[in-house]
C-alpha positions as CSV (number, residue, x, y, z in Angstrom):
1,M,-31.9,3.4,2.9
2,P,-30.4,6.6,3.4
3,D,-27.5,7.1,1.0
4,V,-24.2,7.1,3.0
5,Q,-20.7,7.5,1.9
6,P,-17.7,5.8,3.2
7,T,-15.9,6.7,5.8
8,E,-12.3,6.8,5.2
9,E,-11.9,3.5,7.6
10,D,-14.1,1.7,5.7
11,R,-11.9,2.6,2.4
12,E,-9.1,1.2,4.3
13,V,-10.5,-2.1,4.9
14,A,-12.2,-2.8,1.8
15,Q,-9.0,-2.5,-0.2
16,P,-7.5,-5.6,-0.7
17,P,-3.1,-5.5,1.6
18,E,-0.6,-4.3,-1.7
19,S,1.8,-6.3,-2.8
20,A,5.9,-6.0,-2.0
21,A,6.0,-4.7,-5.5
22,Q,3.5,-2.2,-5.4
23,R,5.1,-1.2,-2.3
24,R,9.1,-1.3,-3.5
25,A,7.2,0.5,-6.5
26,R,5.1,3.1,-4.7
27,R,8.2,4.2,-2.3
28,A,10.6,3.9,-5.5
29,Q,8.0,7.1,-6.5
30,F,8.2,8.5,-3.5
31,L,11.9,8.4,-3.5
32,R,11.6,10.1,-6.6
33,D,9.8,12.7,-5.8
34,L,11.8,13.3,-2.9
35,N,15.2,13.5,-4.9
36,E,13.6,15.8,-7.1
37,A,12.2,18.4,-4.3
38,R,16.1,18.5,-2.7
39,E,17.5,19.5,-6.1
40,L,14.3,22.0,-7.1
41,R,15.7,23.0,-3.6
42,D,19.1,23.1,-4.3
43,R,18.3,25.3,-7.4
44,V,16.5,28.3,-6.1
45,Q,18.5,28.4,-2.7
46,P,22.3,28.1,-3.8
47,R,24.4,28.9,-0.3
48,R,22.2,27.2,1.5
49,A,23.1,24.1,-0.9
50,R,26.3,25.4,-0.9
51,A,26.3,25.0,3.4
52,A,24.2,22.1,3.3
53,R,27.8,20.7,0.9
54,M,30.4,21.7,3.3
55,R,28.8,20.9,6.4
56,Q,28.2,16.5,5.0
57,Q,32.4,17.6,4.3
58,M,33.0,18.5,7.2
59,R,30.8,15.3,8.8
60,M,32.7,12.3,6.6
61,R,36.1,14.3,7.2
62,T,35.6,14.1,10.4
63,F,34.5,10.8,11.0
64,R,36.0,7.7,12.4
65,W,36.2,4.2,10.7
């Protein structure tokens, strides 16, 4: 029998479904990474970050509750 590598689909089927706690932990890690990337982008592009803050403030000022 030839040595066959499992495909991506086979690997997904072989793994048991993840628990809610694992999903939350993975999501928390993703959100931490996303926040870190945003902070880095704000540091390296201060003018763009300031403009984005100003736009957000304007949106909040003109928002009607």
